[in-house]
N, C-alpha and C positions, 0 to 999 in steps of 0.2 A: 504494500500500500504506500502511495506517495504521500509524504508529509508536506502539506501545503500551508501549515500555520505561518510560515515565513511570509506569506502574502498578506497576512492580516495583523501581525503583531510585531512589536519592536521596530516599527517603520521609522521612528525618529530617534532611536537609540544609536549613538555613534560608536559606543564602546561599552563593554561590560568587563570589569576587571575584578578578580577575586582578591579579597582582603585577608590579612592575618586574622585568625579567630581570637575572640576575647581571651580564651584559655591560654593560647600560645603567647599572646602579648603579656599576660600576667605572669606566665612562667619565665619570660625573659626579664621582666621588670616587676618582681614580686613585692607585695606590701610588707610581708614579714610580720613576725609576732609582736615586736615592740610597737611598730607603727599601727598595727591592728588595734592594739589596746589603747593607743593614744586617740585614734579616730573614734572608738567607742566612748571614751571619756568625753571627748569634745562634743559628740552628738548629744550625750546626756545633758551636758551643760546648756547647749542650745535649747533642748527640750524644756529644761527647767526654767529658762528665761521666758520662753514664749508661753509657758503654762503658769507664769507668775509665781514660781517657786524659788527663783533667784532674782533679786532686785537689781542686778547690774544691767547696764544697757548693752544689748547685742549690737555690735558695729561691724557691718560688712563693708570693707574698704579696700580700695586698690584700683588698678588701671581699668578704664572702660573695657578694654580687651587686651589680650596678650598677643603681641606680634614679634617680640624679641625676647627669647628665654633668658639671655644674659642680663638684660635690663630688668626683667621681672624678678629674677633671683636677687639682684642688687637691691631692688625695692623691698623684697621680702626680708632680707637681712636687716634693713633699717626698721621695718615694721615689727620684726621680732623683738627688738630692743624696746621699742615704744610700747608694745603690748605688755611686756613684763613690767614696765614702770607704772602702767595705769590699770593693772589687772584687778585692783580692789574695786574699781567702779565701772570698768568696761571689759567686756569679753570681745576681743578683736579677732575677726575672721577675715582672711584675705580674699578679695575678689580674684579668681583665676578663671576668667571667662575666655573660652576657646571658640565659641559659636556666636555668630552675630546675625540676628534676624534683620532682613532688609525690607524697607517699605516698597521698593521696586527692585533695583539691582545694586550690586556693589560687592565689596569684599565680604565673604561669608565667614571669616574667622580663621584662626590658625590651623585647626584640624583640617578644614576643607582646603585651605590654600596657604600652607606654611611658608612658601617661597615668595608670596605676594606678587605672583606673575600669572595668575589664572591657570597654572599647570595642574592644580588640584591634586597634589601628591598626598592623598589622604593617608596612605600607609606610613609615610614619613611623619605626617602630622600627628597621627595617633601615638607613634613611638616617642616623638619629641614632647608631646603634651604630657604623656604619662611620666616620662623622665623628669620633666620640670615639676610636676606635682609631687613626685617622690622627694625631690631636692627640697622643696618648700616644706613638706611634711617633716623631713629630717631636722629642719630648723626649729620645729616645735609649733609652727603656725597651723591652725585649722584652715581648711580650704572651703571656699564657696564658689559655686559656678551656676550658670544658667544652662539647663538642658533644652536643646532645640530639636535635634534629630533623635527620635526615640530609640535608635540602636546604640548611640554613643554611650549611654550609661553602663552598658555591659562591659565597656572597656575601661571606664574611669570612676564609676560611682563608689567603688570601695574606698576611695581616697577622700570623698567629699563629706563634709560635716553639715552643710546647709546648701540648699539649691533653690533657684528661682525659676518660676515660669513667667515669662515676660508678658508685657501688655498686649502684644500682637498674637500670642498663643494661649492666653488664659481661657479664651472661649472655645478652644479646640478640644474636641472630645478625645483625640489621640493623646494630648498632653495631660488631660485630667486622668485618663486611664493609666498612663505611664506613671504619674505621680502617686497613684493609689498603691503602686508596688515599690516605690523608692524607699530605701532603708534609712534615709535621713529626713529631717524636717524640711518642708517646702513652703516658700512664700509665693503667693499668687499676687501679681500686680493688677491694679485696676486697668481697665481698657484705655487705649490712647485718647479716647474722647472724654475720659474722666469717670466713666460709668463704674461704680464699685459693685453693683449687683452682680455683674458678670464674674468678678473675682469671688464673691460670696457663694455664688452657685458652684464655682469651680472647687472651692473648699469643701462644700457639702458633697459634691460628686467624688472627689479624691479620697474622702474619708470612708467611702463605701467600697465593697469588693467589686472587681471587674474581671472580665475575660476578654482577651484581645490577642491579635497576632504579634509575634516578636521573634527574637532569636535566642537560642540558649548559648551557653559558654563555648560550645563547639561550632557555633555559627549556623546551626540548623534552624530552619523555620519551626516555630513551636507555638502552641496555644498557651499564653501566659494567663494564669489565674491568680489574682491578688486578694489579699485580706483587707485592703483599705489602709490608708495612712492617717493615723490620729493626730499627727503633728504637722498640721498645715495652718497657715495664718495669712492675714491680709497685708499687702504692701501698698501704701499710698504713694503714687508717683506723679500726681497731678494729671491734668487733661488739656485738651486743646484750648478750652476757654479760660481756665484758671487753675492755679495751684490748689492743693487740698491738704496742706500741712498745718493750717491754723486751727485754733481751738474749736470753732464751730464745725469745720469739716471733720476733724478727728472725733469729736463728740458724736456727730451724726453717724459716722462709720461705726463707732462702737455700739451705738444704739441699734443699727441695722444688724450687726453681728449677734447681739444679744437677742433680738427678735427672732433670728433664725436658729436660736439655740446653740450658737457658737461662742467660744471664748472671745471676749473683747480684747484681743491681743494684736497690736498694730505696729508694723514697721513703717517708718517714713523714709522714702527715698529723697535725699537732699538734692539730687540731680534731676535730669530730664525736665519734665514740664514744671516741676516744683521750683526749679531754678531758671525757668525760661531758657534752658539750654545754655546758660552763661555760667561758666565754672565758678567764678567768684561768688555768685549768688548762693552757692551751697553753704557758705559761712553763715549767712542770715538764717537759712532754714535750720542749720545745726543749733544755733543759739536759741532759736525759737523752741526747738525740741527740748533743750536743757531747761528752759524756763517752765515749760509745761510739766516736765517731770518733777518739778519741785512741789507740785500740788498733789495731795492725796488722791488716789483713785485714777491717776493718769493712765490711760490704756496703751501709751506708747512704750513698747518693750524693745524696739530695735530701730536702727538708723542705717542708711546706706549712703556711702560717699564715693565719688569717683576722684581718685588721687593717684598721682604718679610722681616721677622724679622732677620733671619740668612742668610748668604751667602751660595750658593750652592744648592744641593739637596740630597736626600737619597732614598734608595729603601724601599719598603713597608715591614715592619717587625712587630713583636709584640711589639717592644720597640722603637717607633718613637721619634725622637728628636723634641722638641717643637719649632714651628716657622720655620721649615725647609721644603722646598718644596719636594713633592714626585713625581713631574713630571719634568718640565724643571728647570734648575738651575736659581736662582734669585740673584740679588745683595742684600746686607743686609740693615738694616734700617739706619745705620750711613752713608753709602755711598749714600743712597737715599736723605737724608737731604742735603748732600754736593752738590748734583746736582743742587739744587735750591738756593745755597748761592752765 
């Protein structure tokens, strides 16, 4: 019998390339017993904070995205020292974001395009990303990331203590299902238009069991059945029309969570629409958060800041400036240190 499926499928697929399996990558770059225990402790701390059992502020801080592992590790070494100095009041987790959602087109992140040239060397990206995460973990820093592609967690999630579902994917059933099976706490951002109900719906969905298609550690297609993730929470990042970090918006969000039978535990993203995409505006948002937290019953348990070695950002060129973001603008290291002084 002649196989004629080639006439009706894969008509626009230019190439299919097999990847290393999650199991093989982890065998090459293992987590190890010591780091496993550290990740478990860090995840418990994050859970305790978002469930109001630890009154420190959870701070997710670091570059908008990783594009240069050397600069990222340089930043991580500085952040490790800062985290130790302020650990009585803040639990610092480093942003180690390898995937970037795009509104239309653009650089999709280090795992997808590590060489910044559209070559999409994903195999190299996975190896380099996991290696960097291990290097950061060895410094003692907990790691935060945003999961975008639902297959990527099989390669890196064992190293992550907190994860985000972004504003563009919070409404996605795929990401809600994926989050229901993630082993770490997950923050859902409100939609880009400022709608928080979308994120509240996502929190409810992810807390329940799901079954969906995925891959196992050997790279085989599998039906994934989850038990639901009880450690999910809301991240306010502002919207198209206005920010949502002030007391009225935070109080409204807490009331909406309570009405849904969910814990009123809120993280405020100091960047994005809350800062009108101006890096220095993050300082104003941060100070506002600290003022709110001085009052009893404040529902803010976390904050997110985009910070790197240098202030601002740059376009992708052949001559990139060291320590400067190639996506959203960040505050510089000196400003970052002053935030905690």
